N, C-alpha and C positions, 0 to 999 in steps of 0.2 A: 502645476505640480509642485510638490514639496521637495526639499532637499533630501538626498539620501547619502548618509555617511557610513562608510564601511570601516569598522575598527578591526584591523588585522590582529591585534593582540587578543581580542575575544574570539576571533575566528577559530583559533586553535582549540579552544575549549569546546566548540561545537562538535568537533570530530570525536570527542570522547563520548558524547551522547548523554541523553537524559534517560535513565532506566525507567522512570515512571511514564515518560512520553512514549518510549518504545513499547512498553507493556500495553499502554492504551491503544496504540496503533495495531499491535498484534491481536488484541482482543476484538477490535473492530473488524479486522480482516477475517479472523476465524469465525466470527458470528456471521459475516457475509457468506463465507464458504459454506457453512452449515445450512443457512437459509437457501442458498442457490442450489445445493444438492437436492433439496426437497422437490425442486422443479426440473431437475436434470440439466442445470446450467453449469457450464464449465467456468472455473475461476483461475485466472493466471495472475501471478505476481512477478513483475519484472520479466515477463515472457515465459515463466515456468508454471505449468499446471499443477495445482495443489488440490487435494481432496481432504476431507476431515481426518482421514487416517494419517496424513502427512503434515499436520499442522505443527507438531513439535519441531520438525526440521525448519519450518518457516521462521520460527522465532530467531534462529541463528543467522538467517540471511537478511532479515529486516534491519533497517538502519533508523536512527533517530532522524527522520526526515519527513518531508511532506509528501504524501501519496495522493494521487488523483485516481478516482474511480471512474471507469469508462464502460459504457454499455455497448455491446455489439449486437445488432439485430439482423434478422433475416429479411427476405424480401416482403414478408407479410407483417413486419413490424414487431415480431416477437423477439424477446431477448434470448440470445443463444450463448452469450459469453460475457463475463465481467472481467475486466482487466484493471489491475492496480499497478500504476507506474510511478516511480519516484520522480518528483519534480526537481530538476537541477537548475542552477543559475538564478536562484531567488536571492 
């Protein structure tokens, strides 16, 4: 394994966020919501369900962070829900 160095000086600039990255994350999740709705699949972001009618609200809760997409299936292997959760501790 390589060395990992944490620079606390630059850590504070991360909290301000990168508007372009946040917009890209937002557009990715919104496109996933719209596609999932075609198939009746619920989409949750940080535990809150969002529909395509509520995506404007979503922009304000997203952070400039890494999000993981997770699929939840039923007993027959069909996707019934998609979850997006922020990865912390990276």
